[in-house]
N, C-alpha and C positions, 0 to 999 in steps of 0.2 A: 930179339925183335928188330927186323930191319924198318927202321923208319926214313921218311923222308924227310930231308932239311929242309923243304919248300913244300909250304901248301897254301893254294889260293881259292877264294871264294869271291863271289860278284864284286866287293869293294874292299877287299884285305887281302893282304899276304902276310903267311905266318912265315917265319923264316929261323932257323937252328940260331939262339943266343950267340952273340958273338962278344969276345972283347971290346971292340970297337963298338959296341953298343953303350958302352957304361955312360957316359955324360949322359945320352939320349933317358937312357933308363933313370938314373938318379933325377934329373929333373923334372921328367914327365910321370914319375910314380914314386919310385923309391924312397925319396927323401920327403913326401906328402903325407903328413900326418891324417889326413881325410882319406887317402888312398890305400894306407897301411892300418889303420884302424882294426880291419877285422881279418887281417893274414896272419900266418905261422911263424913268421919272421919280423924280426926289431926292425923299425924304421932306421932306412940306412942315415948315418948323421954326416959321412964323408963320402967323397968318392971312392975313396979305399975300401968302404966297406961294399959297393958294388963289385968293384974289381974283383975282390975276394969271392963275391958270390958268383960272378962269371967264370971264375977260375972252378970253382965248386961245379958251377952247371955243365961245363966244358968236361968235367972227368964224370961227371954223373950220366950223361948223355953216352960217353963211352962205354961204361960200366952197365947199360941198361937200364938203369935205375930213374933218373930224372928227364923227361921230356920236355924242355921248356923252349917255347917259340915267342920270339917279338913279335908284336902286332902292328902293322904298318898299313896305313891309305894307300890304296892303289893310286896313281897316278902321284902325289905329293911325295910318298915315300915317307910321310910323316908317322913317328913312332907313336901310338896311342894307348899301350899295354902290351899287356904278355898273357899269355894263353899256353898249357900244356897239359902234361898228366904225370904222376909218381906209377913207377911198375914195382910191384911185389909178385913175382914169379906168376904172370898173368892177372892178378888182382890190382887195378888200378885205379888211381882217385884224381879226378881232374880238377883244376883249379885256374884260377886268371886274377889279374888285377890292372885295374886301368888308370890313368890320370883324371882328374877331376873334369878338366877341359872336356873330356871324351865320353862323359856317363851319359846316358839317356838317350843314345843314339843308335842303339842296337848292335855296338860292335861286340860286345861281350856275348850276345846271343848267335852270332854270326860264327865267332871265332869257335866259340864253344862247342855248335852244331858241327863245325869242319871238324875238329879234334875227335868228337864222339863218330861220326861217320868214319876217319880213319881208324879207330880202335875197333869198329863192328869188321874190319878186313883182315884183323890182327888175331892170332891164337890169345885172346883173351877171356876169361871167365868171369869175371865181374867188374863192372864199372860204377865206381861210387863218388861220392863227394860229401861234404860236410861243411856246416854254414852256421854261423852265430844265430841265434834266433831272432837277435834284432837287426840283422842285415836283412831288411826286405826287399832291397834291390837286388841281390844275390838270389836270395830264395826264387824271386819272378824268372830269372834268368834260366836258372835250372828246370822249372816247371816248363816254362817255353821250349827246351832242350828234350822235353821228354821225360825227363828223371822223374822218379816217383819217391814220395817221402816213406823213407824205411823204418824211421822211427825218430823219436823227440828224447833226447837225453839228456839227464838234468846233469850240473858240472860235469861236464865232458870234456872244455879243451881250455888249456890255460893261454891267451892271447896276450902276447907280451906287450902290445901296443894298448891294452886295456889294464895296466898294472899288473898284468901277469894273474888276473882274476879267474877262477873256473867261471865260465861259461855253459849255459843250456846250450844244445847245439842240435840241429835238424841232419841228419844223416840220411842220404839220398843214395839210391840204387837207380841204374839204367837197364830195362832189360836185355838181356845178351842171349841171344840162341846157342845151343850148345853146338859145337862144331862137330862134325863128324870126324870119328878116329880112324886113320889108315888100319887096315887091317896087317 
């Protein structure tokens, strides 16, 4: 998939993650237990953890597997979080994480909407996401973006920042129209 490295919304600029983003990512959300409680990766304890993730992100983008964007405010260029998607041969999973100082301002919804609109222009056949049933804010974001509840699954995912316990999850999908195939 050919993915743009920059996407703009009315208030935000989404740019491909860069190695130079490490300190901002670490201090904005990656080292914050309140931000990482519901994510699928461990809270970063050192800047080295963030740098290692960024090396992975750079390689995964090039391989067409993980398209992660830094989310910044227009005007100030301040990092507020990240948003992106994992790609498994056209079956994609949307995810996001934001610093606690930037919660409740609509940034997650605005950026996730931009990612979904981008995905709708690409050859994808499924757009989905999953959320810990206790993550009410994230559930609201996905619903506002037009995702539908596909299922609630008991003991579906181990969240590393919740003592690696299996948690019940809400699985979401976003309606995708079939793309015409060339003759």
